[in-house]
Each structure stands twice: as C-alpha cells, then as structure tokens.
PDB file of N, CA, C and O in Angstrom:
ATOM      1  N   MET A   1       8.115  -1.844  17.752  1.00  0.00           N
ATOM      2  CA  MET A   1       7.195  -0.958  17.056  1.00  0.00           C
ATOM      3  C   MET A   1       7.777   0.451  17.060  1.00  0.00           C
ATOM      4  O   MET A   1       8.629   0.794  17.880  1.00  0.00           O
ATOM      5  N   TYR A   2       7.290   1.249  16.121  1.00  0.00           N
ATOM      6  CA  TYR A   2       7.739   2.627  15.968  1.00  0.00           C
ATOM      7  C   TYR A   2       6.535   3.564  15.966  1.00  0.00           C
ATOM      8  O   TYR A   2       5.418   3.158  15.643  1.00  0.00           O
ATOM      9  N   ILE A   3       6.777   4.816  16.329  1.00  0.00           N
ATOM     10  CA  ILE A   3       5.707   5.813  16.379  1.00  0.00           C
ATOM     11  C   ILE A   3       6.207   7.092  15.699  1.00  0.00           C
ATOM     12  O   ILE A   3       7.378   7.456  15.805  1.00  0.00           O
ATOM     13  N   ILE A   4       5.294   7.755  15.005  1.00  0.00           N
ATOM     14  CA  ILE A   4       5.605   9.033  14.368  1.00  0.00           C
ATOM     15  C   ILE A   4       4.374   9.924  14.470  1.00  0.00           C
ATOM     16  O   ILE A   4       3.243   9.467  14.304  1.00  0.00           O
ATOM     17  N   LYS A   5       4.613  11.204  14.746  1.00  0.00           N
ATOM     18  CA  LYS A   5       3.520  12.187  14.814  1.00  0.00           C
ATOM     19  C   LYS A   5       3.581  13.029  13.550  1.00  0.00           C
ATOM     20  O   LYS A   5       4.614  13.613  13.220  1.00  0.00           O
ATOM     21  N   VAL A   6       2.446  13.081  12.844  1.00  0.00           N
ATOM     22  CA  VAL A   6       2.354  13.779  11.565  1.00  0.00           C
ATOM     23  C   VAL A   6       1.548  15.058  11.754  1.00  0.00           C
ATOM     24  O   VAL A   6       0.423  15.024  12.252  1.00  0.00           O
ATOM     25  N   LYS A   7       2.130  16.183  11.354  1.00  0.00           N
ATOM     26  CA  LYS A   7       1.484  17.493  11.497  1.00  0.00           C
ATOM     27  C   LYS A   7       0.406  17.660  10.438  1.00  0.00           C
ATOM     28  O   LYS A   7       0.660  17.478   9.247  1.00  0.00           O
ATOM     29  N   GLY A   8      -0.801  18.009  10.877  1.00  0.00           N
ATOM     30  CA  GLY A   8      -1.891  18.294   9.960  1.00  0.00           C
ATOM     31  C   GLY A   8      -1.772  19.712   9.416  1.00  0.00           C
ATOM     32  O   GLY A   8      -1.035  20.543   9.948  1.00  0.00           O
ATOM     33  N   LYS A   9      -2.512  19.966   8.346  1.00  0.00           N
ATOM     34  CA  LYS A   9      -2.510  21.305   7.747  1.00  0.00           C
ATOM     35  C   LYS A   9      -3.950  21.765   7.572  1.00  0.00           C
ATOM     36  O   LYS A   9      -4.826  20.982   7.205  1.00  0.00           O
ATOM     37  N   ALA A  10      -4.182  23.043   7.838  1.00  0.00           N
ATOM     38  CA  ALA A  10      -5.497  23.676   7.691  1.00  0.00           C
ATOM     39  C   ALA A  10      -6.552  22.879   8.453  1.00  0.00           C
ATOM     40  O   ALA A  10      -6.518  22.855   9.684  1.00  0.00           O
ATOM     41  N   LYS A  11      -7.474  22.237   7.774  1.00  0.00           N
ATOM     42  CA  LYS A  11      -8.559  21.509   8.435  1.00  0.00           C
ATOM     43  C   LYS A  11      -8.210  20.058   8.756  1.00  0.00           C
ATOM     44  O   LYS A  11      -8.994  19.357   9.396  1.00  0.00           O
ATOM     45  N   ILE A  12      -7.041  19.609   8.317  1.00  0.00           N
ATOM     46  CA  ILE A  12      -6.620  18.234   8.588  1.00  0.00           C
ATOM     47  C   ILE A  12      -5.923  18.200   9.948  1.00  0.00           C
ATOM     48  O   ILE A  12      -4.967  18.946  10.163  1.00  0.00           O
ATOM     49  N   PRO A  13      -6.386  17.342  10.878  1.00  0.00           N
ATOM     50  CA  PRO A  13      -5.791  17.303  12.218  1.00  0.00           C
ATOM     51  C   PRO A  13      -4.443  16.573  12.237  1.00  0.00           C
ATOM     52  O   PRO A  13      -4.062  15.917  11.268  1.00  0.00           O
ATOM     53  N   ASP A  14      -3.738  16.701  13.354  1.00  0.00           N
ATOM     54  CA  ASP A  14      -2.497  15.960  13.561  1.00  0.00           C
ATOM     55  C   ASP A  14      -2.837  14.478  13.733  1.00  0.00           C
ATOM     56  O   ASP A  14      -3.865  14.134  14.317  1.00  0.00           O
ATOM     57  N   TYR A  15      -1.976  13.613  13.225  1.00  0.00           N
ATOM     58  CA  TYR A  15      -2.193  12.175  13.317  1.00  0.00           C
ATOM     59  C   TYR A  15      -0.983  11.472  13.904  1.00  0.00           C
ATOM     60  O   TYR A  15       0.137  11.981  13.863  1.00  0.00           O
ATOM     61  N   ILE A  16      -1.233  10.296  14.448  1.00  0.00           N
ATOM     62  CA  ILE A  16      -0.200   9.429  14.987  1.00  0.00           C
ATOM     63  C   ILE A  16      -0.200   8.146  14.164  1.00  0.00           C
ATOM     64  O   ILE A  16      -1.256   7.579  13.885  1.00  0.00           O
ATOM     65  N   GLN A  17       0.983   7.696  13.780  1.00  0.00           N
ATOM     66  CA  GLN A  17       1.128   6.414  13.094  1.00  0.00           C
ATOM     67  C   GLN A  17       1.947   5.497  13.987  1.00  0.00           C
ATOM     68  O   GLN A  17       2.960   5.905  14.555  1.00  0.00           O
ATOM     69  N   ILE A  18       1.499   4.262  14.104  1.00  0.00           N
ATOM     70  CA  ILE A  18       2.279   3.231  14.781  1.00  0.00           C
ATOM     71  C   ILE A  18       2.616   2.183  13.734  1.00  0.00           C
ATOM     72  O   ILE A  18       1.737   1.677  13.037  1.00  0.00           O
ATOM     73  N   ARG A  19       3.904   1.865  13.633  1.00  0.00           N
ATOM     74  CA  ARG A  19       4.384   0.920  12.617  1.00  0.00           C
ATOM     75  C   ARG A  19       5.129  -0.221  13.294  1.00  0.00           C
ATOM     76  O   ARG A  19       5.733  -0.045  14.352  1.00  0.00           O
ATOM     77  N   ASP A  20       5.076  -1.402  12.662  1.00  0.00           N
ATOM     78  CA  ASP A  20       5.762  -2.553  13.235  1.00  0.00           C
ATOM     79  C   ASP A  20       7.245  -2.533  12.860  1.00  0.00           C
ATOM     80  O   ASP A  20       7.731  -1.558  12.287  1.00  0.00           O
ATOM     81  N   GLU A  21       7.960  -3.610  13.183  1.00  0.00           N
ATOM     82  CA  GLU A  21       9.404  -3.672  12.954  1.00  0.00           C
ATOM     83  C   GLU A  21       9.768  -3.585  11.475  1.00  0.00           C
ATOM     84  O   GLU A  21      10.885  -3.188  11.140  1.00  0.00           O
ATOM     85  N   ASN A  22       8.840  -3.950  10.579  1.00  0.00           N
ATOM     86  CA  ASN A  22       9.064  -3.849   9.138  1.00  0.00           C
ATOM     87  C   ASN A  22       8.523  -2.543   8.569  1.00  0.00           C
ATOM     88  O   ASN A  22       8.433  -2.383   7.352  1.00  0.00           O
ATOM     89  N   PHE A  23       8.165  -1.617   9.441  1.00  0.00           N
ATOM     90  CA  PHE A  23       7.632  -0.299   9.104  1.00  0.00           C
ATOM     91  C   PHE A  23       6.279  -0.365   8.400  1.00  0.00           C
ATOM     92  O   PHE A  23       5.905   0.563   7.683  1.00  0.00           O
ATOM     93  N   VAL A  24       5.540  -1.467   8.605  1.00  0.00           N
ATOM     94  CA  VAL A  24       4.190  -1.598   8.077  1.00  0.00           C
ATOM     95  C   VAL A  24       3.253  -0.862   9.031  1.00  0.00           C
ATOM     96  O   VAL A  24       3.337  -1.027  10.248  1.00  0.00           O
ATOM     97  N   LEU A  25       2.365  -0.053   8.472  1.00  0.00           N
ATOM     98  CA  LEU A  25       1.417   0.710   9.280  1.00  0.00           C
ATOM     99  C   LEU A  25       0.448  -0.230   9.978  1.00  0.00           C
ATOM    100  O   LEU A  25      -0.253  -0.996   9.317  1.00  0.00           O
ATOM    101  N   VAL A  26       0.396  -0.183  11.325  1.00  0.00           N
ATOM    102  CA  VAL A  26      -0.521  -1.034  12.080  1.00  0.00           C
ATOM    103  C   VAL A  26      -1.604  -0.224  12.783  1.00  0.00           C
ATOM    104  O   VAL A  26      -2.639  -0.777  13.153  1.00  0.00           O
ATOM    105  N   ALA A  27      -1.387   1.069  12.972  1.00  0.00           N
ATOM    106  CA  ALA A  27      -2.399   1.926  13.595  1.00  0.00           C
ATOM    107  C   ALA A  27      -2.206   3.351  13.115  1.00  0.00           C
ATOM    108  O   ALA A  27      -1.084   3.811  12.902  1.00  0.00           O
ATOM    109  N   TYR A  28      -3.335   4.042  12.948  1.00  0.00           N
ATOM    110  CA  TYR A  28      -3.339   5.411  12.450  1.00  0.00           C
ATOM    111  C   TYR A  28      -4.513   6.099  13.121  1.00  0.00           C
ATOM    112  O   TYR A  28      -5.659   5.710  12.897  1.00  0.00           O
ATOM    113  N   PHE A  29      -4.260   7.109  13.936  1.00  0.00           N
ATOM    114  CA  PHE A  29      -5.342   7.762  14.667  1.00  0.00           C
ATOM    115  C   PHE A  29      -5.008   9.221  14.926  1.00  0.00           C
ATOM    116  O   PHE A  29      -3.850   9.634  14.877  1.00  0.00           O
ATOM    117  N   ARG A  30      -6.058   9.991  15.203  1.00  0.00           N
ATOM    118  CA  ARG A  30      -5.878  11.410  15.488  1.00  0.00           C
ATOM    119  C   ARG A  30      -5.156  11.590  16.814  1.00  0.00           C
ATOM    120  O   ARG A  30      -5.399  10.854  17.770  1.00  0.00           O
ATOM    121  N   ALA A  31      -4.275  12.564  16.859  1.00  0.00           N
ATOM    122  CA  ALA A  31      -3.486  12.806  18.065  1.00  0.00           C
ATOM    123  C   ALA A  31      -4.347  13.320  19.215  1.00  0.00           C
ATOM    124  O   ALA A  31      -3.992  13.137  20.379  1.00  0.00           O
ATOM    125  N   ASP A  32      -5.469  13.958  18.906  1.00  0.00           N
ATOM    126  CA  ASP A  32      -6.313  14.522  19.958  1.00  0.00           C
ATOM    127  C   ASP A  32      -7.403  13.578  20.441  1.00  0.00           C
ATOM    128  O   ASP A  32      -8.207  13.958  21.293  1.00  0.00           O
ATOM    129  N   ARG A  33      -7.448  12.368  19.923  1.00  0.00           N
ATOM    130  CA  ARG A  33      -8.446  11.381  20.351  1.00  0.00           C
ATOM    131  C   ARG A  33      -7.739  10.128  20.834  1.00  0.00           C
ATOM    132  O   ARG A  33      -6.715   9.728  20.280  1.00  0.00           O
ATOM    133  N   PRO A  34      -8.288   9.514  21.864  1.00  0.00           N
ATOM    134  CA  PRO A  34      -7.637   8.302  22.387  1.00  0.00           C
ATOM    135  C   PRO A  34      -7.721   7.147  21.391  1.00  0.00           C
ATOM    136  O   PRO A  34      -8.710   6.982  20.677  1.00  0.00           O
ATOM    137  N   MET A  35      -6.674   6.373  21.371  1.00  0.00           N
ATOM    138  CA  MET A  35      -6.628   5.207  20.493  1.00  0.00           C
ATOM    139  C   MET A  35      -7.451   4.090  21.101  1.00  0.00           C
ATOM    140  O   MET A  35      -7.406   3.861  22.309  1.00  0.00           O
ATOM    141  N   LYS A  36      -8.202   3.394  20.263  1.00  0.00           N
ATOM    142  CA  LYS A  36      -9.015   2.267  20.723  1.00  0.00           C
ATOM    143  C   LYS A  36      -8.322   0.965  20.356  1.00  0.00           C
ATOM    144  O   LYS A  36      -7.452   0.942  19.486  1.00  0.00           O
ATOM    145  N   ASN A  37      -8.705  -0.104  21.011  1.00  0.00           N
ATOM    146  CA  ASN A  37      -8.178  -1.443  20.746  1.00  0.00           C
ATOM    147  C   ASN A  37      -6.671  -1.541  20.971  1.00  0.00           C
ATOM    148  O   ASN A  37      -5.956  -2.139  20.167  1.00  0.00           O
ATOM    149  N   LEU A  38      -6.199  -0.959  22.056  1.00  0.00           N
ATOM    150  CA  LEU A  38      -4.770  -1.015  22.364  1.00  0.00           C
ATOM    151  C   LEU A  38      -4.289  -2.432  22.628  1.00  0.00           C
ATOM    152  O   LEU A  38      -3.109  -2.733  22.452  1.00  0.00           O
ATOM    153  N   GLU A  39      -5.210  -3.313  23.055  1.00  0.00           N
ATOM    154  CA  GLU A  39      -4.812  -4.687  23.364  1.00  0.00           C
ATOM    155  C   GLU A  39      -4.317  -5.432  22.124  1.00  0.00           C
ATOM    156  O   GLU A  39      -3.547  -6.385  22.246  1.00  0.00           O
ATOM    157  N   LYS A  40      -4.751  -5.010  20.926  1.00  0.00           N
ATOM    158  CA  LYS A  40      -4.287  -5.650  19.694  1.00  0.00           C
ATOM    159  C   LYS A  40      -2.792  -5.452  19.491  1.00  0.00           C
ATOM    160  O   LYS A  40      -2.153  -6.233  18.786  1.00  0.00           O
ATOM    161  N   PHE A  41      -2.230  -4.413  20.103  1.00  0.00           N
ATOM    162  CA  PHE A  41      -0.825  -4.090  19.919  1.00  0.00           C
ATOM    163  C   PHE A  41      -0.004  -4.318  21.180  1.00  0.00           C
ATOM    164  O   PHE A  41       1.163  -3.930  21.236  1.00  0.00           O
ATOM    165  N   GLY A  42      -0.595  -4.937  22.183  1.00  0.00           N
ATOM    166  CA  GLY A  42       0.111  -5.195  23.431  1.00  0.00           C
ATOM    167  C   GLY A  42       0.323  -3.946  24.266  1.00  0.00           C
ATOM    168  O   GLY A  42       1.255  -3.891  25.067  1.00  0.00           O
ATOM    169  N   LEU A  43      -0.527  -2.943  24.092  1.00  0.00           N
ATOM    170  CA  LEU A  43      -0.372  -1.670  24.800  1.00  0.00           C
ATOM    171  C   LEU A  43      -1.482  -1.402  25.813  1.00  0.00           C
ATOM    172  O   LEU A  43      -1.608  -0.283  26.310  1.00  0.00           O
ATOM    173  N   GLU A  44      -2.291  -2.424  26.123  1.00  0.00           N
ATOM    174  CA  GLU A  44      -3.365  -2.192  27.085  1.00  0.00           C
ATOM    175  C   GLU A  44      -2.785  -1.842  28.450  1.00  0.00           C
ATOM    176  O   GLU A  44      -1.780  -2.407  28.879  1.00  0.00           O
ATOM    177  N   GLY A  45      -3.437  -0.904  29.117  1.00  0.00           N
ATOM    178  CA  GLY A  45      -2.972  -0.437  30.416  1.00  0.00           C
ATOM    179  C   GLY A  45      -1.876   0.612  30.328  1.00  0.00           C
ATOM    180  O   GLY A  45      -1.387   1.073  31.359  1.00  0.00           O
ATOM    181  N   LYS A  46      -1.482   0.995  29.132  1.00  0.00           N
ATOM    182  CA  LYS A  46      -0.392   1.965  28.961  1.00  0.00           C
ATOM    183  C   LYS A  46      -0.903   3.239  28.294  1.00  0.00           C
ATOM    184  O   LYS A  46      -0.141   3.962  27.652  1.00  0.00           O
ATOM    185  N   GLU A  47      -2.190   3.507  28.450  1.00  0.00           N
ATOM    186  CA  GLU A  47      -2.792   4.669  27.795  1.00  0.00           C
ATOM    187  C   GLU A  47      -2.161   5.973  28.247  1.00  0.00           C
ATOM    188  O   GLU A  47      -1.900   6.854  27.427  1.00  0.00           O
ATOM    189  N   GLU A  48      -1.912   6.107  29.544  1.00  0.00           N
ATOM    190  CA  GLU A  48      -1.337   7.356  30.068  1.00  0.00           C
ATOM    191  C   GLU A  48       0.085   7.566  29.563  1.00  0.00           C
ATOM    192  O   GLU A  48       0.455   8.684  29.205  1.00  0.00           O
ATOM    193  N   GLU A  49       0.888   6.497  29.532  1.00  0.00           N
ATOM    194  CA  GLU A  49       2.251   6.609  29.030  1.00  0.00           C
ATOM    195  C   GLU A  49       2.261   6.960  27.544  1.00  0.00           C
ATOM    196  O   GLU A  49       3.076   7.766  27.096  1.00  0.00           O
ATOM    197  N   LEU A  50       1.344   6.345  26.778  1.00  0.00           N
ATOM    198  CA  LEU A  50       1.257   6.624  25.350  1.00  0.00           C
ATOM    199  C   LEU A  50       0.836   8.067  25.109  1.00  0.00           C
ATOM    200  O   LEU A  50       1.374   8.729  24.222  1.00  0.00           O
ATOM    201  N   GLU A  51      -0.115   8.556  25.886  1.00  0.00           N
ATOM    202  CA  GLU A  51      -0.558   9.944  25.738  1.00  0.00           C
ATOM    203  C   GLU A  51       0.569  10.917  26.067  1.00  0.00           C
ATOM    204  O   GLU A  51       0.748  11.917  25.370  1.00  0.00           O
ATOM    205  N   ALA A  52       1.327  10.634  27.119  1.00  0.00           N
ATOM    206  CA  ALA A  52       2.448  11.494  27.489  1.00  0.00           C
ATOM    207  C   ALA A  52       3.516  11.481  26.393  1.00  0.00           C
ATOM    208  O   ALA A  52       4.093  12.522  26.079  1.00  0.00           O
ATOM    209  N   LEU A  53       3.776  10.316  25.816  1.00  0.00           N
ATOM    210  CA  LEU A  53       4.748  10.217  24.727  1.00  0.00           C
ATOM    211  C   LEU A  53       4.288  11.000  23.512  1.00  0.00           C
ATOM    212  O   LEU A  53       5.085  11.703  22.892  1.00  0.00           O
ATOM    213  N   ILE A  54       3.014  10.890  23.163  1.00  0.00           N
ATOM    214  CA  ILE A  54       2.461  11.617  22.019  1.00  0.00           C
ATOM    215  C   ILE A  54       2.603  13.123  22.215  1.00  0.00           C
ATOM    216  O   ILE A  54       2.895  13.847  21.263  1.00  0.00           O
ATOM    217  N   ASN A  55       2.401  13.592  23.427  1.00  0.00           N
ATOM    218  CA  ASN A  55       2.512  15.026  23.699  1.00  0.00           C
ATOM    219  C   ASN A  55       3.942  15.538  23.631  1.00  0.00           C
ATOM    220  O   ASN A  55       4.150  16.720  23.360  1.00  0.00           O
ATOM    221  N   GLN A  56       4.929  14.691  23.866  1.00  0.00           N
ATOM    222  CA  GLN A  56       6.310  15.171  23.916  1.00  0.00           C
ATOM    223  C   GLN A  56       7.109  14.920  22.652  1.00  0.00           C
ATOM    224  O   GLN A  56       8.105  15.608  22.431  1.00  0.00           O
ATOM    225  N   ILE A  57       6.723  13.965  21.807  1.00  0.00           N
ATOM    226  CA  ILE A  57       7.546  13.694  20.623  1.00  0.00           C
ATOM    227  C   ILE A  57       7.374  14.797  19.580  1.00  0.00           C
ATOM    228  O   ILE A  57       6.293  15.372  19.452  1.00  0.00           O
ATOM    229  N   PRO A  58       8.427  15.087  18.846  1.00  0.00           N
ATOM    230  CA  PRO A  58       8.349  16.118  17.804  1.00  0.00           C
ATOM    231  C   PRO A  58       7.634  15.584  16.558  1.00  0.00           C
ATOM    232  O   PRO A  58       7.561  14.375  16.340  1.00  0.00           O
ATOM    233  N   PHE A  59       7.118  16.491  15.763  1.00  0.00           N
ATOM    234  CA  PHE A  59       6.471  16.101  14.522  1.00  0.00           C
ATOM    235  C   PHE A  59       7.501  15.593  13.529  1.00  0.00           C
ATOM    236  O   PHE A  59       8.603  16.132  13.424  1.00  0.00           O
ATOM    237  N   GLY A  60       7.125  14.539  12.797  1.00  0.00           N
ATOM    238  CA  GLY A  60       7.941  14.055  11.702  1.00  0.00           C
ATOM    239  C   GLY A  60       9.162  13.240  12.059  1.00  0.00           C
ATOM    240  O   GLY A  60       9.943  12.897  11.172  1.00  0.00           O
ATOM    241  N   LYS A  61       9.355  12.919  13.323  1.00  0.00           N
ATOM    242  CA  LYS A  61      10.531  12.141  13.727  1.00  0.00           C
ATOM    243  C   LYS A  61      10.095  10.741  14.145  1.00  0.00           C
ATOM    244  O   LYS A  61       9.364  10.578  15.122  1.00  0.00           O
ATOM    245  N   LEU A  62      10.537   9.750  13.413  1.00  0.00           N
ATOM    246  CA  LEU A  62      10.226   8.354  13.714  1.00  0.00           C
ATOM    247  C   LEU A  62      11.001   7.939  14.956  1.00  0.00           C
ATOM    248  O   LEU A  62      12.213   8.141  15.026  1.00  0.00           O
ATOM    249  N   GLN A  63      10.308   7.354  15.944  1.00  0.00           N
ATOM    250  CA  GLN A  63      10.946   6.922  17.176  1.00  0.00           C
ATOM    251  C   GLN A  63      10.540   5.509  17.495  1.00  0.00           C
ATOM    252  O   GLN A  63       9.434   5.082  17.162  1.00  0.00           O
ATOM    253  N   LYS A  64      11.422   4.784  18.133  1.00  0.00           N
ATOM    254  CA  LYS A  64      11.108   3.448  18.613  1.00  0.00           C
ATOM    255  C   LYS A  64      10.109   3.585  19.761  1.00  0.00           C
ATOM    256  O   LYS A  64      10.302   4.391  20.670  1.00  0.00           O
ATOM    257  N   LEU A  65       9.049   2.796  19.709  1.00  0.00           N
ATOM    258  CA  LEU A  65       8.001   2.854  20.739  1.00  0.00           C
ATOM    259  C   LEU A  65       8.381   1.899  21.860  1.00  0.00           C
ATOM    260  O   LEU A  65       8.306   0.680  21.706  1.00  0.00           O
ATOM    261  N   GLU A  66       8.790   2.470  22.994  1.00  0.00           N
ATOM    262  CA  GLU A  66       9.192   1.680  24.156  1.00  0.00           C
ATOM    263  C   GLU A  66       8.434   2.189  25.373  1.00  0.00           C
ATOM    264  O   GLU A  66       8.777   3.223  25.946  1.00  0.00           O
ATOM    265  N   LEU A  67       7.407   1.453  25.757  1.00  0.00           N
ATOM    266  CA  LEU A  67       6.613   1.838  26.933  1.00  0.00           C
ATOM    267  C   LEU A  67       6.748   0.807  28.015  1.00  0.00           C
ATOM    268  O   LEU A  67       6.154   0.952  29.083  1.00  0.00           O
TER     269      LEU A  67
END
C-alpha cells in the first residue's frame, strides 16, 4: 500500500490518501482526525505508528506504507 498527504487550501483541510498496489484509492480521510476501520486494511493496532508517519511525511510525496 501507498500513502500520500495532500495539502488543503483555505477552508479545505489536509487529507491523507491510502492507495493499494495498483494505486487504487482505498482510504481517504482528514489528517487531523483518526482513521476508522483500520482492520479493513490490516492496520489495526498500528494507530500510533500511522499517526507518527502522517505527521512526518511531506505533502504531495507518494510513499510506500510500511508499518
């Protein structure tokens, strides 16, 4: 899976996209709110690691999601 942080503008907040190996969008959520249903993506129990990754990745750079 891959992750990208998208910078919001004006009243639009920052968003996080999670994409599968074919770059199909599988999750889209606000960066300032916790993601729900992490178990659907095999990420349950990794909320803290995901939050730390979201805080450190740069905007607009697609990265491989390895937690």
